[in-house]
C-alpha positions, 0 to 999 in steps of 0.5 A, a space after each residue: 755311669 751313675 754312682 750306685 751310692 749317690 742318694 736321691 733327694 727322696 732318700 736324703 729327706 727320709 734319712 734326715 727324718 729318721 735321724 731327727 727321730 733318733 735325736 729326739 729319742 736320744 734326748 728322751 733317753 737322756 732325760 729318763 736316765 737322769 730321772 732314774 739317777 734322781 730316784 736312785 739318789 732318793 733311795 740312797 738318802 733313805 737307806 743311808 747304808 749299803 745301797 748295792 743290792 745284788 738281788 734287786 739288780 737281778 730282778 730288774 735285769 730278769 724283768 727287762 729280759 723277759 719284757 723285751 719285745 726286740 729287735 735287740 736281744 735280751 742280753 743286749 738290753 740287759 747289758 745296757 741296763 747294767 751300765 745304767 745301774 752301775 753309773 747310778 750306783 756310783 753316784 751314791 756308793 762308788 764300789 771297789 772290786 777285787 779280782 784275780 789279776 793281773 789285768 786281762 784275766 777272765 776274772 776281770 771280764 766277769 767283774 765287768 759283766 757283773 758290776 758294769 764299768 763304773 766301779 774301780 777294779 783292783 787286781 789281786 795276785 791270788 784268790 786268797 788276796 781277793 778274799 782278804 781284801 774284802 774281809 779287811 774292808 779294803 774293797 767292797 766285793 771280790 770276784 773269783 773263779 769257783 768252777 769250770 765246766 771242763 776241768 771242775 772245781 777251783 779247789 783254792 776257792 772252795 777251801 777259802 769259802 769254808 774258813 772265810 766269813 764272806 757271803 756269796 751274793 752273786 755269780 757270773 757264768 762266763 763262756 771261756 774262749 781261749 786263743 793262742 796269742 803271740 808276737 810271732 808271725 806264725 805258729 811255726 816260730 813258737 818255742 814255748 807256751 805259757 798259760 794257767 794250768 786249767 787253760 792248758 788242760 782246756 786246750 790239751 787236745 788242740 795243743 797235742 794236734 797243732 803244737 805237740 812238741 812245744 813245751 808248756 809252762 804253767 803260770 799264775 794266770 792267763 794274763 801273766 802268760 800274756 805278759 810273759 809272751 809279750 817279752 819274747 816273740 818266740 813264745 806264746 800264751 793261751 789266754 782270752 782276747 782281753 789279755 791279748 789286747 792288754 799286752 799287744 799280742 796277735 791272735 795266731 789261733 782263736 777259740 782253741 778250747 777243746 769243748 766249745 761250751 767251755 764255761 767258768 762260774 765265778 762267785 761274787 763275794 761280800 760281807 753281807 747276805 743277798 736277799 732272795 731274787 726269785 732265781 737263787 742258789 744256796 751253797 752249803 758246807 756240811 760234815 758227817 760222821 765217819 760211819 756207814 750210811 752217813 752220806 745217805 743221812 746227810 742227803 736224804 732231807 734234800 730228796 725228801 723236801 724236793 731240793 735239786 742238788 746241782 753239785 756235790 764235792 768233798 774237800 779236806 777239812 783244813 781250817 775246820 778243826 778236822 784231823 787227817 783224812 777228815 772231809 767236808 762236803 760242799 
């Protein structure tokens, strides 16, 4: 019987031709990437300062996504372009990025998506530590969570934004897929679940259906939950794939979030403003007098000038000289 996988002579010749064409294209890509790096170097010589411009990267990625003819999807083209830009920038201005750690958190994933693989990532124990690292000049930028589509705002980030001199110069919207991770052979062996408070809330209904009697213990981060689960095979963590890989855990159940569109928004914070990119958001912190109609007076100019407001939230005016029951609006 003839081998169905055996190539004919014509097929071998065609494969060789196609592979030779791919090699030629790879050589051209290599030359063009290095030409791009040379141009980036020339720009760095002229600017002599902060070379990273998030608005410029946003414009490049947007243009490539819109101009992409396929068959690669726009997101794939943008990921490739991001890595090229990341490597070129590292030649002139190696970046250090703080994020809410430890290793394996969604914040780390968001940082990699935004900055590519070239920068050095620094894990911080808390959101405040990431803020302070940038403020002190120990790192260049921080990536911190600010809002989840299911559970709402991350209060600590909002409070720090009010008092911090840092500027918002980028954002990452990351689809969040939670997984039940463990060393156990099956869910029937699980005696405790670890996860961040928000992740436990995002998977509340699934846990109630599948593991209703298992105690749930909130911890500082999903990656910390994964680390703890790796120390005891009777426990499990709710976390992302990156945390599972980092700590060698098995996935007992995947995509267990209650809302399949669950998304977290992360902010990129730096010591400088970002210029306009053409697709921008502006974040404001306002206060109003405690009197009738104050909120109407505060918001009326936005409506008058056709400004679309996507989010409005009150926070205690801590660190702003406010007394008890005084609030600011973000």
